[in-house]
N, C-alpha and C positions, 0 to 999 in steps of 0.2 A: 713324703719323699717319693719321687717317681721310681719305679722298679729299676730302671737302668742305673740310677745313682746308688741304690742299695747294692746292686750287683757289683758295681765298681768299688764300693767301700769294702766288699768281701773279696776283692781281687778276682772276681769272676768276670773277666773282661769280655770274653766272647758272648756271654749272656747279655751283658750290658750293651754291647754293640748291636746285638740282635734287637733289643728293645728300642734303641735309638734309631736303627734302620726302619723299624716299623713306624715309629713316631714321625720320622721324616717322610715316609711314604704317605702318611695320613695328612701331614701338614708341612709341606716342603718350604714354607716361608718362616719357620720358627728358628730364629738365629740361635736361641739358647740350646736347642737340641744339637745343632751342628757344633757349637762350643763344647757341650758335654761329651759328645762322641769324640771330638778332637782330643779332649783331655784323656779319654780312655786309650785312644790310639797312641798318644804320646807316652802314656804309662807303659804301653807295650813296645816302646821304642820304634813305632811305625811313624816316623816323623814326616815323611812325605805325605802320607794320607792325613795325618793330623793337620799339617799346614793347609791342605786342601779344605778341610772342614773349617778351620779357623778363618780362612780366606772367604769361604761362603758366608760364615756368620758376619764377617765385616761387610761383605757386599749387601747383606740384608739389613745390617745396622751399622752404618759407617761411624757412629759415635760409640761403639762398643769397646771401651778402653781395655777391659779385661781380655778380650779376644786378641787385641794387638799384643798384649803382654805375654800371653801364653804362646802365640805364634812366634814371638821373639825368642821364647825359650826353645821352641822346636828348631828354629834356625840356629840358635846357639849350640844346641846338641849336635847339629850337623856340621858345625864349624863355619857356618855362614855368618860371620860376625857383623859385617856391614848391614846385612838385612835385619839381623837381630837388633842392632843399635837403632836402625830406622824405626822398627816397631816399638821398641821401648820409648823412644822419643815421642812417637805419636800417642802412645798410651799416656805418657806424662802430660802431653799437651791437652788431651781430653780429660784427664783426671789427675790434676797436679798433686794430689795427696796419695798417689799410688806408690807406696813404699816399696812394693815388690819390683816395680819397674826400675826404680832408682838402684835398688840392691843388685838386680841382675845386670844392669848397665855397668856397675862397678866391676862385677865379675869379668865382663868382657874386656874392660880396660886393663885389668890385671892380667888376663890371659894374653892379650895382645902384647903386653910388655915382655912376657916370658918368651913369646914366639920370636920377637925381634931381636 
């Protein structure tokens, strides 16, 4: 397991981010590292930064269904439901068996019903 992941598992988010920063400096075209750093930023509720990282992962790997799904969650956490729905839909198109994307999409539909 890469050190950044181990730090994240121990909730040592700043150490994890420092490792991911260094990894990105060494290999700025590694979509997985942006994805991983985005997950840590999301865990810290730094959703705008997380969205930036997930977006970069998607630019590097447009078929990265999981990156769409977690970016959708970050949008959901910010209350940007339309963007979240778009990302969950794209994740499902790329990976039709992505149960998490379906589950999260249902949360948005339920949330929108309460708002209206």
